[in-house]
N, CA, C, O and the ligand as a Tripos MOL2 file, in Angstrom:
@<TRIPOS>MOLECULE
protein
  313   311    79     0     0
PROTEIN
NO_CHARGES

@<TRIPOS>ATOM
      1 N         -13.9730    7.1950    0.1290 N.3       1 MET1
      2 CA        -12.8420    8.0840   -0.1490 C.3       1 MET1
      3 C         -11.7230    7.2740   -0.7820 C.2       1 MET1
      4 O         -11.2050    7.6230   -1.8430 O.2       1 MET1
      5 N         -11.3680    6.2090   -0.1270 N.am      2 ARG2
      6 CA        -10.2560    5.3690   -0.5810 C.3       2 ARG2
      7 C         -10.5430    4.8210   -1.9710 C.2       2 ARG2
      8 O          -9.7040    4.8860   -2.8700 O.2       2 ARG2
      9 N         -11.7430    4.2830   -2.1270 N.am      3 THR3
     10 CA        -12.0760    3.6780   -3.4180 C.3       3 THR3
     11 C         -12.2460    4.7300   -4.4990 C.2       3 THR3
     12 O         -11.9920    4.4610   -5.6730 O.2       3 THR3
     13 N         -12.6820    5.9490   -4.1070 N.am      4 LEU4
     14 CA        -12.8340    7.0160   -5.0740 C.3       4 LEU4
     15 C         -11.4820    7.4220   -5.6360 C.2       4 LEU4
     16 O         -11.3190    7.5560   -6.8490 O.2       4 LEU4
     17 N         -10.5260    7.6140   -4.7580 N.am      5 LEU5
     18 CA         -9.1680    7.9910   -5.2080 C.3       5 LEU5
     19 C          -8.5620    6.8630   -6.0330 C.2       5 LEU5
     20 O          -7.8560    7.0910   -7.0150 O.2       5 LEU5
     21 N          -8.8590    5.6410   -5.6030 N.am      6 ARG6
     22 CA         -8.3210    4.4700   -6.3160 C.3       6 ARG6
     23 C          -8.8470    4.4460   -7.7500 C.2       6 ARG6
     24 O          -8.1540    4.0140   -8.6710 O.2       6 ARG6
     25 N         -10.0750    4.9130   -7.9210 N.am      7 ARG7
     26 CA        -10.6850    4.8930   -9.2530 C.3       7 ARG7
     27 C         -10.3040    6.1320  -10.0670 C.2       7 ARG7
     28 O         -10.0890    6.0370  -11.2760 O.2       7 ARG7
     29 N         -10.2220    7.2840   -9.4160 N.am      8 THR8
     30 CA        -10.0670    8.5220  -10.1630 C.3       8 THR8
     31 C          -8.6480    9.0490  -10.1230 C.2       8 THR8
     32 O          -8.3290   10.0110  -10.8210 O.2       8 THR8
     33 N          -7.7990    8.4480   -9.3310 N.am      9 GLY9
     34 CA         -6.4310    8.9500   -9.1800 C.3       9 GLY9
     35 C          -5.5870    8.7340  -10.4120 C.2       9 GLY9
     36 O          -6.0420    8.1590  -11.4010 O.2       9 GLY9
     37 N          -4.3620    9.1960  -10.3450 N.am     10 THR10
     38 CA         -3.4460    9.0750  -11.4740 C.3      10 THR10
     39 C          -2.7330    7.7210  -11.4870 C.2      10 THR10
     40 O          -2.1060    7.3400  -12.4760 O.2      10 THR10
     41 N          -2.8450    7.0060  -10.3660 N.am     11 HIS11
     42 CA         -2.2080    5.7150  -10.2110 C.3      11 HIS11
     43 C          -0.6890    5.8300  -10.3770 C.2      11 HIS11
     44 O          -0.0300    4.9470  -10.9250 O.2      11 HIS11
     45 N          -0.1740    6.9340   -9.8900 N.am     12 THR12
     46 CA          1.2550    7.1390   -9.9020 C.3      12 THR12
     47 C           1.7680    7.2330   -8.4780 C.2      12 THR12
     48 O           1.2710    8.0350   -7.6870 O.2      12 THR12
     49 N           2.7510    6.4250   -8.1490 N.am     13 CYS13
     50 CA          3.3020    6.4350   -6.7980 C.3      13 CYS13
     51 C           4.0290    7.7410   -6.5310 C.2      13 CYS13
     52 O           4.9650    8.0770   -7.2570 O.2      13 CYS13
     53 N           3.6240    8.4890   -5.5100 N.am     14 TRP14
     54 CA          4.2470    9.7640   -5.2490 C.3      14 TRP14
     55 C           5.6100    9.6090   -4.6050 C.2      14 TRP14
     56 O           6.3440   10.5890   -4.4760 O.2      14 TRP14
     57 N           5.9670    8.3910   -4.1950 N.am     15 LEU15
     58 CA          7.2420    8.1720   -3.5340 C.3      15 LEU15
     59 C           8.3210    7.7220   -4.5370 C.2      15 LEU15
     60 O           9.4720    8.1440   -4.4320 O.2      15 LEU15
     61 N           7.9570    6.8730   -5.4990 N.am     16 CYS16
     62 CA          8.9740    6.3720   -6.4540 C.3      16 CYS16
     63 C           8.6470    6.8290   -7.8580 C.2      16 CYS16
     64 O           9.4840    6.6950   -8.7510 O.2      16 CYS16
     65 N           7.4450    7.3700   -8.0880 N.am     17 GLY17
     66 CA          7.0880    7.8510   -9.4130 C.3      17 GLY17
     67 C           6.5990    6.7770  -10.3630 C.2      17 GLY17
     68 O           6.2590    7.0690  -11.5100 O.2      17 GLY17
     69 N           6.5610    5.5450   -9.9010 N.am     18 GLY18
     70 CA          6.1610    4.4430  -10.7560 C.3      18 GLY18
     71 C           4.6480    4.2920  -10.8630 C.2      18 GLY18
     72 O           3.8930    4.8600  -10.0730 O.2      18 GLY18
     73 N           4.2280    3.5290  -11.8390 N.am     19 TRP19
     74 CA          2.8100    3.3020  -12.0640 C.3      19 TRP19
     75 C           2.3170    2.2140  -11.1060 C.2      19 TRP19
     76 O           3.0230    1.2380  -10.8500 O.2      19 TRP19
     77 N           1.1230    2.3870  -10.5890 N.am     20 ILE20
     78 CA          0.5570    1.4100   -9.6540 C.3      20 ILE20
     79 C          -0.5700    0.6600  -10.3270 C.2      20 ILE20
     80 O          -1.4920    1.2620  -10.8780 O.2      20 ILE20
     81 N          -0.4880   -0.6730  -10.2790 N.am     21 ASP21
     82 CA         -1.5400   -1.5170  -10.8240 C.3      21 ASP21
     83 C          -2.6220   -1.6900   -9.7820 C.2      21 ASP21
     84 O          -2.4510   -2.4260   -8.8100 O.2      21 ASP21
     85 N          -3.7500   -1.0020   -9.9910 N.am     22 VAL22
     86 CA         -4.8150   -1.0100   -8.9960 C.3      22 VAL22
     87 C          -5.5500   -2.3570   -8.9320 C.2      22 VAL22
     88 O          -6.3510   -2.5940   -8.0270 O.2      22 VAL22
     89 N          -5.2700   -3.2180   -9.8880 N.am     23 GLU23
     90 CA         -5.9240   -4.5250   -9.9040 C.3      23 GLU23
     91 C          -5.2400   -5.5240   -8.9980 C.2      23 GLU23
     92 O          -5.7870   -6.5910   -8.7180 O.2      23 GLU23
     93 N          -4.0490   -5.1880   -8.5380 N.am     24 LEU24
     94 CA         -3.3230   -6.1210   -7.6730 C.3      24 LEU24
     95 C          -4.0510   -6.2810   -6.3300 C.2      24 LEU24
     96 O          -4.6160   -5.3150   -5.8180 O.2      24 LEU24
     97 N          -4.0420   -7.4700   -5.7680 N.am     25 PRO25
     98 CA         -4.6700   -7.6710   -4.4570 C.3      25 PRO25
     99 C          -3.9420   -6.8840   -3.3700 C.2      25 PRO25
    100 O          -2.7490   -6.6050   -3.4930 O.2      25 PRO25
    101 N          -4.6620   -6.5260   -2.3020 N.am     26 ASP26
    102 CA         -4.0970   -5.7030   -1.2460 C.3      26 ASP26
    103 C          -2.8950   -6.3380   -0.5580 C.2      26 ASP26
    104 O          -2.1210   -5.6550    0.1120 O.2      26 ASP26
    105 N          -2.7460   -7.6310   -0.7250 N.am     27 THR27
    106 CA         -1.6440   -8.3290   -0.0760 C.3      27 THR27
    107 C          -0.3480   -8.2030   -0.8920 C.2      27 THR27
    108 O           0.7360   -8.5210   -0.4040 O.2      27 THR27
    109 N          -0.4770   -7.7420   -2.1190 N.am     28 HIS28
    110 CA          0.6670   -7.6160   -3.0140 C.3      28 HIS28
    111 C           1.5430   -6.4230   -2.6090 C.2      28 HIS28
    112 O           1.0020   -5.3540   -2.3280 O.2      28 HIS28
    113 N           2.8900   -6.5660   -2.5690 N.am     29 PRO29
    114 CA          3.7600   -5.4760   -2.1500 C.3      29 PRO29
    115 C           3.6730   -4.2660   -3.0660 C.2      29 PRO29
    116 O           3.9510   -3.1520   -2.6220 O.2      29 PRO29
    117 N           3.2950   -4.4470   -4.3400 N.am     30 MET30
    118 CA          3.1960   -3.3210   -5.2680 C.3      30 MET30
    119 C           1.7480   -2.8710   -5.4610 C.2      30 MET30
    120 O           1.4290   -2.1640   -6.4170 O.2      30 MET30
    121 N           0.8900   -3.2850   -4.5540 N.am     31 SER31
    122 CA         -0.5130   -2.9250   -4.6790 C.3      31 SER31
    123 C          -0.7370   -1.4530   -4.2870 C.2      31 SER31
    124 O           0.1380   -0.7940   -3.7250 O.2      31 SER31
    125 N          -1.9300   -0.9790   -4.6040 N.am     32 TRP32
    126 CA         -2.2860    0.4280   -4.3790 C.3      32 TRP32
    127 C          -2.5600    0.7220   -2.9000 C.2      32 TRP32
    128 O          -3.2860   -0.0250   -2.2440 O.2      32 TRP32
    129 N          -1.9960    1.7790   -2.3900 N.am     33 THR33
    130 CA         -2.3530    2.2370   -1.0280 C.3      33 THR33
    131 C          -2.5370    3.7430   -1.0590 C.2      33 THR33
    132 O          -2.0180    4.4150   -1.9500 O.2      33 THR33
    133 N          -3.2560    4.2670   -0.1140 N.am     34 MET34
    134 CA         -3.3860    5.6870    0.0470 C.3      34 MET34
    135 C          -2.4650    6.1390    1.1750 C.2      34 MET34
    136 O          -2.5890    5.6880    2.3130 O.2      34 MET34
    137 N          -1.5520    7.0250    0.8460 N.am     35 ASP35
    138 CA         -0.6080    7.5330    1.8390 C.3      35 ASP35
    139 C          -1.0390    8.9320    2.2770 C.2      35 ASP35
    140 O          -1.7530    9.6310    1.5590 O.2      35 ASP35
    141 N          -0.5980    9.3160    3.4510 N.am     36 HIS36
    142 CA         -0.8750   10.6710    3.9550 C.3      36 HIS36
    143 C           0.4000   11.4670    3.9330 C.2      36 HIS36
    144 O           1.4180   11.0340    4.4740 O.2      36 HIS36
    145 N           0.3590   12.6290    3.3130 N.am     37 VAL37
    146 CA          1.5480   13.4820    3.2170 C.3      37 VAL37
    147 C           1.9930   13.9160    4.5950 C.2      37 VAL37
    148 O           3.1570   13.7690    4.9690 O.2      37 VAL37
    149 N           1.0410   14.4560    5.3470 N.am     38 LEU38
    150 CA          1.3320   14.8290    6.7350 C.3      38 LEU38
    151 C           0.8570   13.6950    7.6480 C.2      38 LEU38
    152 O          -0.2940   13.2640    7.5700 O.2      38 LEU38
    153 N           1.7460   13.2260    8.5010 N.am     39 PRO39
    154 CA          1.3860   12.0880    9.3540 C.3      39 PRO39
    155 C           0.1740   12.3410   10.2220 C.2      39 PRO39
    156 O           0.0230   13.4140   10.8070 O.2      39 PRO39
    157 N          -0.6880   11.3430   10.3020 N.am     40 LEU40
    158 CA         -1.9080   11.5190   11.0530 C.3      40 LEU40
    159 C          -1.6740   11.6230   12.5600 C.2      40 LEU40
    160 O          -2.5220   12.1060   13.3100 O.2      40 LEU40
    161 N          -0.5020   11.1540   12.9750 N.am     41 SER41
    162 CA         -0.1780   11.2410   14.4030 C.3      41 SER41
    163 C          -0.0510   12.6950   14.8050 C.2      41 SER41
    164 O          -0.3070   13.0490   15.9560 O.2      41 SER41
    165 N           0.3510   13.5570   13.8480 N.am     42 GLU42
    166 CA          0.5140   14.9750   14.1620 C.3      42 GLU42
    167 C          -0.6160   15.8170   13.6090 C.2      42 GLU42
    168 O          -0.9150   16.8960   14.1220 O.2      42 GLU42
    169 N          -1.2560   15.2990   12.5280 N.am     43 TYR43
    170 CA         -2.3470   16.0700   11.9110 C.3      43 TYR43
    171 C          -3.5880   15.1930   11.7600 C.2      43 TYR43
    172 O          -4.0200   14.9110   10.6430 O.2      43 TYR43
    173 N          -4.1530   14.7670   12.8720 N.am     44 PRO44
    174 CA         -5.3230   13.8450   12.7960 C.3      44 PRO44
    175 C          -6.5150   14.4600   12.0830 C.2      44 PRO44
    176 O          -7.3450   13.7400   11.5280 O.2      44 PRO44
    177 N          -6.6090   15.7990   12.0910 N.am     45 HIS45
    178 CA         -7.7440   16.4390   11.4630 C.3      45 HIS45
    179 C          -7.6580   16.3660    9.9280 C.2      45 HIS45
    180 O          -8.6260   16.6890    9.2400 O.2      45 HIS45
    181 N          -6.5060   15.9440    9.3940 N.am     46 LEU46
    182 CA         -6.3270   15.8680    7.9480 C.3      46 LEU46
    183 C          -6.5970   14.4580    7.4240 C.2      46 LEU46
    184 O          -6.3830   14.1780    6.2440 O.2      46 LEU46
    185 N          -7.0590   13.5900    8.2870 N.am     47 ALA47
    186 CA         -7.2520   12.1840    7.8930 C.3      47 ALA47
    187 C          -8.1650   12.0460    6.6860 C.2      47 ALA47
    188 O          -7.9400   11.1910    5.8300 O.2      47 ALA47
    189 N          -9.1770   12.8670    6.6140 N.am     48 LEU48
    190 CA        -10.1440   12.7520    5.5140 C.3      48 LEU48
    191 C          -9.9930   13.8930    4.4980 C.2      48 LEU48
    192 O         -10.8540   14.0860    3.6390 O.2      48 LEU48
    193 N          -8.8980   14.6420    4.6040 N.am     49 ASP49
    194 CA         -8.6780   15.7550    3.6810 C.3      49 ASP49
    195 C          -7.9860   15.2310    2.4070 C.2      49 ASP49
    196 O          -6.8490   14.7620    2.4590 O.2      49 ASP49
    197 N          -8.6770   15.3160    1.2840 N.am     50 PRO50
    198 CA         -8.1120   14.7900    0.0340 C.3      50 PRO50
    199 C          -6.7810   15.4330   -0.3540 C.2      50 PRO50
    200 O          -5.9710   14.8130   -1.0440 O.2      50 PRO50
    201 N          -6.5530   16.6700    0.0840 N.am     51 THR51
    202 CA         -5.2910   17.3100   -0.2760 C.3      51 THR51
    203 C          -4.1170   16.6900    0.4750 C.2      51 THR51
    204 O          -2.9580   16.9270    0.1330 O.2      51 THR51
    205 N          -4.4190   15.9050    1.4870 N.am     52 ASN52
    206 CA         -3.3630   15.2330    2.2450 C.3      52 ASN52
    207 C          -3.1820   13.7960    1.7670 C.2      52 ASN52
    208 O          -2.3890   13.0480    2.3400 O.2      52 ASN52
    209 N          -3.8990   13.4100    0.7390 N.am     53 HIS53
    210 CA         -3.8490   12.0410    0.2760 C.3      53 HIS53
    211 C          -2.9390   11.9090   -0.9530 C.2      53 HIS53
    212 O          -2.9870   12.7350   -1.8650 O.2      53 HIS53
    213 N          -2.1350   10.8900   -0.9610 N.am     54 ARG54
    214 CA         -1.3180   10.5710   -2.1240 C.3      54 ARG54
    215 C          -1.3700    9.0720   -2.3680 C.2      54 ARG54
    216 O          -1.5100    8.2820   -1.4350 O.2      54 ARG54
    217 N          -1.2580    8.6940   -3.6250 N.am     55 GLU55
    218 CA         -1.2220    7.2790   -3.9680 C.3      55 GLU55
    219 C           0.1990    6.7600   -3.8750 C.2      55 GLU55
    220 O           1.1490    7.4510   -4.2420 O.2      55 GLU55
    221 N           0.3370    5.5550   -3.3880 N.am     56 ALA56
    222 CA          1.6640    4.9690   -3.2510 C.3      56 ALA56
    223 C           1.5790    3.4540   -3.3100 C.2      56 ALA56
    224 O           0.5550    2.8530   -2.9830 O.2      56 ALA56
    225 N           2.6970    2.8450   -3.7400 N.am     57 HIS57
    226 CA          2.8050    1.3940   -3.6440 C.3      57 HIS57
    227 C           2.8000    1.0020   -2.1690 C.2      57 HIS57
    228 O           3.2480    1.7710   -1.3170 O.2      57 HIS57
    229 N           2.3020   -0.1760   -1.8730 N.am     58 ARG58
    230 CA          2.3060   -0.6580   -0.5130 C.3      58 ARG58
    231 C           3.7240   -0.6990    0.0460 C.2      58 ARG58
    232 O           3.9700   -0.2980    1.1830 O.2      58 ARG58
    233 N           4.6580   -1.1940   -0.7790 N.am     59 THR59
    234 CA          6.0390   -1.3390   -0.3060 C.3      59 THR59
    235 C           6.7120    0.0220   -0.0840 C.2      59 THR59
    236 O           7.4780    0.1950    0.8650 O.2      59 THR59
    237 N           6.4150    0.9990   -0.9810 N.am     60 CYS60
    238 CA          6.9850    2.3390   -0.8090 C.3      60 CYS60
    239 C           6.3990    2.9930    0.4360 C.2      60 CYS60
    240 O           7.1080    3.6340    1.2120 O.2      60 CYS60
    241 N           5.1120    2.8230    0.6090 N.am     61 ASN61
    242 CA          4.4160    3.4220    1.7480 C.3      61 ASN61
    243 C           4.9930    2.8940    3.0550 C.2      61 ASN61
    244 O           5.2810    3.6660    3.9700 O.2      61 ASN61
    245 N           5.1580    1.5860    3.1410 N.am     62 SER62
    246 CA          5.6530    0.9980    4.3930 C.3      62 SER62
    247 C           7.1190    1.2970    4.6090 C.2      62 SER62
    248 O           7.5710    1.4010    5.7490 O.2      62 SER62
    249 N           7.8940    1.4420    3.4920 N.am     63 ALA63
    250 CA          9.2960    1.8010    3.6320 C.3      63 ALA63
    251 C           9.4310    3.1900    4.2090 C.2      63 ALA63
    252 O          10.2880    3.4410    5.0550 O.2      63 ALA63
    253 N           8.5750    4.1000    3.7460 N.am     64 LYS64
    254 CA          8.5920    5.4440    4.2820 C.3      64 LYS64
    255 C           8.1700    5.4770    5.7310 C.2      64 LYS64
    256 O           8.6650    6.2710    6.5300 O.2      64 LYS64
    257 N           7.2170    4.5720    6.0580 N.am     65 GLY65
    258 CA          6.7010    4.5620    7.4200 C.3      65 GLY65
    259 C           7.6280    3.9600    8.4380 C.2      65 GLY65
    260 O           7.4010    4.0550    9.6450 O.2      65 GLY65
    261 N           8.7090    3.3180    7.9260 N.am     66 ASN66
    262 CA          9.6270    2.6810    8.8440 C.3      66 ASN66
    263 C          10.5330    3.7190    9.5110 C.2      66 ASN66
    264 O          11.6600    3.9510    9.0730 O.2      66 ASN66
    265 N          10.0350    4.3210   10.5480 N.am     67 ARG67
    266 CA         10.8330    5.2880   11.2820 C.3      67 ARG67
    267 C          11.9040    4.5610   12.0580 C.2      67 ARG67
    268 O          11.7250    3.4190   12.4820 O.2      67 ARG67
    269 N          13.0410    5.2550   12.2380 N.am     68 PRO68
    270 CA         14.0820    4.6190   13.0570 C.3      68 PRO68
    271 C          13.5650    4.3000   14.4490 C.2      68 PRO68
    272 O          12.9340    5.1270   15.1060 O.2      68 PRO68
    273 N          13.8470    3.0890   14.8750 N.am     69 VAL69
    274 CA         13.3400    2.6500   16.1640 C.3      69 VAL69
    275 C          14.2700    3.1540   17.2610 C.2      69 VAL69
    276 O          15.4880    3.1960   17.0860 O.2      69 VAL69
    277 N          13.6980    3.5250   18.3650 N.am     70 VAL70
    278 CA         14.4890    3.9840   19.4900 C.3      70 VAL70
    279 C          15.3890    2.8440   19.9650 C.2      70 VAL70
    280 O          14.9290    1.7260   20.1960 O.2      70 VAL70
    281 N          16.6550    3.1440   20.1030 N.am     71 LYS71
    282 CA         17.6050    2.0810   20.4430 C.3      71 LYS71
    283 C          17.2890    1.4610   21.8070 C.2      71 LYS71
    284 O          16.9750    2.1510   22.7760 O.2      71 LYS71
    285 N          17.3850    0.1320   21.8370 N.am     72 GLY72
    286 CA         17.1040   -0.5880   23.0680 C.3      72 GLY72
    287 C          15.6330   -0.8410   23.2690 C.2      72 GLY72
    288 O          15.2120   -1.3820   24.2910 O.2      72 GLY72
    289 N          14.8400   -0.4340   22.2610 N.am     73 LYS73
    290 CA         13.3940   -0.6490   22.3820 C.3      73 LYS73
    291 C          12.8750   -1.3140   21.1290 C.2      73 LYS73
    292 O          12.1580   -0.6780   20.3570 O.2      73 LYS73
    293 N          13.2030   -2.5440   20.9000 N.am     74 THR74
    294 CA         12.7570   -3.2680   19.7350 C.3      74 THR74
    295 C          11.5170   -4.0500   20.0380 C.2      74 THR74
    296 O          11.2200   -4.3560   21.1930 O.2      74 THR74
    297 N          10.7830   -4.3760   18.9800 N.am     75 SER75
    298 CA          9.5440   -5.1180   19.1860 C.3      75 SER75
    299 C           9.7860   -6.6070   19.2710 C.2      75 SER75
    300 O           8.8880   -7.3620   19.6440 O.2      75 SER75
    301 N          10.9860   -7.0420   18.9300 N.am     76 ARG76
    302 CA         11.2600   -8.4580   18.9770 C.3      76 ARG76
    303 C          12.3460   -8.7750   19.9770 C.2      76 ARG76
    304 O          13.2680   -7.9870   20.1840 O.2      76 ARG76
    305 N          12.2320   -9.9120   20.5850 N.am     77 ASN77
    306 CA         13.2980  -10.4160   21.4340 C.3      77 ASN77
    307 C          14.0450  -11.5240   20.7010 C.2      77 ASN77
    308 O          13.5150  -12.6180   20.5070 O.2      77 ASN77
    309 N          15.2640  -11.2360   20.3000 N.am     78 TRP78
    310 CA         16.0400  -12.2090   19.5250 C.3      78 TRP78
    311 C          16.6130  -13.2570   20.4580 C.2      78 TRP78
    312 O          17.3020  -14.1730   20.0090 O.2      78 TRP78
    313 ZN          6.3380    3.2980   -5.3890 Zn       79 ZN79
@<TRIPOS>BOND
     1     1     2 1
     2     2     3 1
     3     3     4 2
     4     3     5 am
     5     5     6 1
     6     6     7 1
     7     7     8 2
     8     7     9 am
     9     9    10 1
    10    10    11 1
    11    11    12 2
    12    11    13 am
    13    13    14 1
    14    14    15 1
    15    15    16 2
    16    15    17 am
    17    17    18 1
    18    18    19 1
    19    19    20 2
    20    19    21 am
    21    21    22 1
    22    22    23 1
    23    23    24 2
    24    23    25 am
    25    25    26 1
    26    26    27 1
    27    27    28 2
    28    27    29 am
    29    29    30 1
    30    30    31 1
    31    31    32 2
    32    31    33 am
    33    33    34 1
    34    34    35 1
    35    35    36 2
    36    35    37 am
    37    37    38 1
    38    38    39 1
    39    39    40 2
    40    39    41 am
    41    41    42 1
    42    42    43 1
    43    43    44 2
    44    43    45 am
    45    45    46 1
    46    46    47 1
    47    47    48 2
    48    47    49 am
    49    49    50 1
    50    50    51 1
    51    51    52 2
    52    51    53 am
    53    53    54 1
    54    54    55 1
    55    55    56 2
    56    55    57 am
    57    57    58 1
    58    58    59 1
    59    59    60 2
    60    59    61 am
    61    61    62 1
    62    62    63 1
    63    63    64 2
    64    63    65 am
    65    65    66 1
    66    66    67 1
    67    67    68 2
    68    67    69 am
    69    69    70 1
    70    70    71 1
    71    71    72 2
    72    71    73 am
    73    73    74 1
    74    74    75 1
    75    75    76 2
    76    75    77 am
    77    77    78 1
    78    78    79 1
    79    79    80 2
    80    79    81 am
    81    81    82 1
    82    82    83 1
    83    83    84 2
    84    83    85 am
    85    85    86 1
    86    86    87 1
    87    87    88 2
    88    87    89 am
    89    89    90 1
    90    90    91 1
    91    91    92 2
    92    91    93 am
    93    93    94 1
    94    94    95 1
    95    95    96 2
    96    95    97 am
    97    97    98 1
    98    98    99 1
    99    99   100 2
   100    99   101 am
   101   101   102 1
   102   102   103 1
   103   103   104 2
   104   103   105 am
   105   105   106 1
   106   106   107 1
   107   107   108 2
   108   107   109 am
   109   109   110 1
   110   110   111 1
   111   111   112 2
   112   111   113 am
   113   113   114 1
   114   114   115 1
   115   115   116 2
   116   115   117 am
   117   117   118 1
   118   118   119 1
   119   119   120 2
   120   119   121 am
   121   121   122 1
   122   122   123 1
   123   123   124 2
   124   123   125 am
   125   125   126 1
   126   126   127 1
   127   127   128 2
   128   127   129 am
   129   129   130 1
   130   130   131 1
   131   131   132 2
   132   131   133 am
   133   133   134 1
   134   134   135 1
   135   135   136 2
   136   135   137 am
   137   137   138 1
   138   138   139 1
   139   139   140 2
   140   139   141 am
   141   141   142 1
   142   142   143 1
   143   143   144 2
   144   143   145 am
   145   145   146 1
   146   146   147 1
   147   147   148 2
   148   147   149 am
   149   149   150 1
   150   150   151 1
   151   151   152 2
   152   151   153 am
   153   153   154 1
   154   154   155 1
   155   155   156 2
   156   155   157 am
   157   157   158 1
   158   158   159 1
   159   159   160 2
   160   159   161 am
   161   161   162 1
   162   162   163 1
   163   163   164 2
   164   163   165 am
   165   165   166 1
   166   166   167 1
   167   167   168 2
   168   167   169 am
   169   169   170 1
   170   170   171 1
   171   171   172 2
   172   171   173 am
   173   173   174 1
   174   174   175 1
   175   175   176 2
   176   175   177 am
   177   177   178 1
   178   178   179 1
   179   179   180 2
   180   179   181 am
   181   181   182 1
   182   182   183 1
   183   183   184 2
   184   183   185 am
   185   185   186 1
   186   186   187 1
   187   187   188 2
   188   187   189 am
   189   189   190 1
   190   190   191 1
   191   191   192 2
   192   191   193 am
   193   193   194 1
   194   194   195 1
   195   195   196 2
   196   195   197 am
   197   197   198 1
   198   198   199 1
   199   199   200 2
   200   199   201 am
   201   201   202 1
   202   202   203 1
   203   203   204 2
   204   203   205 am
   205   205   206 1
   206   206   207 1
   207   207   208 2
   208   207   209 am
   209   209   210 1
   210   210   211 1
   211   211   212 2
   212   211   213 am
   213   213   214 1
   214   214   215 1
   215   215   216 2
   216   215   217 am
   217   217   218 1
   218   218   219 1
   219   219   220 2
   220   219   221 am
   221   221   222 1
   222   222   223 1
   223   223   224 2
   224   223   225 am
   225   225   226 1
   226   226   227 1
   227   227   228 2
   228   227   229 am
   229   229   230 1
   230   230   231 1
   231   231   232 2
   232   231   233 am
   233   233   234 1
   234   234   235 1
   235   235   236 2
   236   235   237 am
   237   237   238 1
   238   238   239 1
   239   239   240 2
   240   239   241 am
   241   241   242 1
   242   242   243 1
   243   243   244 2
   244   243   245 am
   245   245   246 1
   246   246   247 1
   247   247   248 2
   248   247   249 am
   249   249   250 1
   250   250   251 1
   251   251   252 2
   252   251   253 am
   253   253   254 1
   254   254   255 1
   255   255   256 2
   256   255   257 am
   257   257   258 1
   258   258   259 1
   259   259   260 2
   260   259   261 am
   261   261   262 1
   262   262   263 1
   263   263   264 2
   264   263   265 am
   265   265   266 1
   266   266   267 1
   267   267   268 2
   268   267   269 am
   269   269   270 1
   270   270   271 1
   271   271   272 2
   272   271   273 am
   273   273   274 1
   274   274   275 1
   275   275   276 2
   276   275   277 am
   277   277   278 1
   278   278   279 1
   279   279   280 2
   280   279   281 am
   281   281   282 1
   282   282   283 1
   283   283   284 2
   284   283   285 am
   285   285   286 1
   286   286   287 1
   287   287   288 2
   288   287   289 am
   289   289   290 1
   290   290   291 1
   291   291   292 2
   292   291   293 am
   293   293   294 1
   294   294   295 1
   295   295   296 2
   296   295   297 am
   297   297   298 1
   298   298   299 1
   299   299   300 2
   300   299   301 am
   301   301   302 1
   302   302   303 1
   303   303   304 2
   304   303   305 am
   305   305   306 1
   306   306   307 1
   307   307   308 2
   308   307   309 am
   309   309   310 1
   310   310   311 1
   311   311   312 2
@<TRIPOS>SUBSTRUCTURE
     1 MET1         2 RESIDUE 1 A MET
     2 ARG2         6 RESIDUE 1 A ARG
     3 THR3        10 RESIDUE 1 A THR
     4 LEU4        14 RESIDUE 1 A LEU
     5 LEU5        18 RESIDUE 1 A LEU
     6 ARG6        22 RESIDUE 1 A ARG
     7 ARG7        26 RESIDUE 1 A ARG
     8 THR8        30 RESIDUE 1 A THR
     9 GLY9        34 RESIDUE 1 A GLY
    10 THR10       38 RESIDUE 1 A THR
    11 HIS11       42 RESIDUE 1 A HIS
    12 THR12       46 RESIDUE 1 A THR
    13 CYS13       50 RESIDUE 1 A CYS
    14 TRP14       54 RESIDUE 1 A TRP
    15 LEU15       58 RESIDUE 1 A LEU
    16 CYS16       62 RESIDUE 1 A CYS
    17 GLY17       66 RESIDUE 1 A GLY
    18 GLY18       70 RESIDUE 1 A GLY
    19 TRP19       74 RESIDUE 1 A TRP
    20 ILE20       78 RESIDUE 1 A ILE
    21 ASP21       82 RESIDUE 1 A ASP
    22 VAL22       86 RESIDUE 1 A VAL
    23 GLU23       90 RESIDUE 1 A GLU
    24 LEU24       94 RESIDUE 1 A LEU
    25 PRO25       98 RESIDUE 1 A PRO
    26 ASP26      102 RESIDUE 1 A ASP
    27 THR27      106 RESIDUE 1 A THR
    28 HIS28      110 RESIDUE 1 A HIS
    29 PRO29      114 RESIDUE 1 A PRO
    30 MET30      118 RESIDUE 1 A MET
    31 SER31      122 RESIDUE 1 A SER
    32 TRP32      126 RESIDUE 1 A TRP
    33 THR33      130 RESIDUE 1 A THR
    34 MET34      134 RESIDUE 1 A MET
    35 ASP35      138 RESIDUE 1 A ASP
    36 HIS36      142 RESIDUE 1 A HIS
    37 VAL37      146 RESIDUE 1 A VAL
    38 LEU38      150 RESIDUE 1 A LEU
    39 PRO39      154 RESIDUE 1 A PRO
    40 LEU40      158 RESIDUE 1 A LEU
    41 SER41      162 RESIDUE 1 A SER
    42 GLU42      166 RESIDUE 1 A GLU
    43 TYR43      170 RESIDUE 1 A TYR
    44 PRO44      174 RESIDUE 1 A PRO
    45 HIS45      178 RESIDUE 1 A HIS
    46 LEU46      182 RESIDUE 1 A LEU
    47 ALA47      186 RESIDUE 1 A ALA
    48 LEU48      190 RESIDUE 1 A LEU
    49 ASP49      194 RESIDUE 1 A ASP
    50 PRO50      198 RESIDUE 1 A PRO
    51 THR51      202 RESIDUE 1 A THR
    52 ASN52      206 RESIDUE 1 A ASN
    53 HIS53      210 RESIDUE 1 A HIS
    54 ARG54      214 RESIDUE 1 A ARG
    55 GLU55      218 RESIDUE 1 A GLU
    56 ALA56      222 RESIDUE 1 A ALA
    57 HIS57      226 RESIDUE 1 A HIS
    58 ARG58      230 RESIDUE 1 A ARG
    59 THR59      234 RESIDUE 1 A THR
    60 CYS60      238 RESIDUE 1 A CYS
    61 ASN61      242 RESIDUE 1 A ASN
    62 SER62      246 RESIDUE 1 A SER
    63 ALA63      250 RESIDUE 1 A ALA
    64 LYS64      254 RESIDUE 1 A LYS
    65 GLY65      258 RESIDUE 1 A GLY
    66 ASN66      262 RESIDUE 1 A ASN
    67 ARG67      266 RESIDUE 1 A ARG
    68 PRO68      270 RESIDUE 1 A PRO
    69 VAL69      274 RESIDUE 1 A VAL
    70 VAL70      278 RESIDUE 1 A VAL
    71 LYS71      282 RESIDUE 1 A LYS
    72 GLY72      286 RESIDUE 1 A GLY
    73 LYS73      290 RESIDUE 1 A LYS
    74 THR74      294 RESIDUE 1 A THR
    75 SER75      298 RESIDUE 1 A SER
    76 ARG76      302 RESIDUE 1 A ARG
    77 ASN77      306 RESIDUE 1 A ASN
    78 TRP78      310 RESIDUE 1 A TRP
    79 ZN79       313 GROUP 0 **** ****
């Protein structure tokens, strides 16, 4: 599924509208990722639904995924 979309998709980031270079390694911040329009935490049955899939840069995808953290509950101890 992932590789099919990567090959047949428009290679346009649905979050910033920019072009995605699919040749970039997965570790690259501007590399290709598959994003889910509806979060899988609420719509797990849509995980494999292509209509819920969008292409996005890794950095755009993770920026969107950065939900506000509940105050007083951080993952790091400074
Ligand atoms: Zn983007």
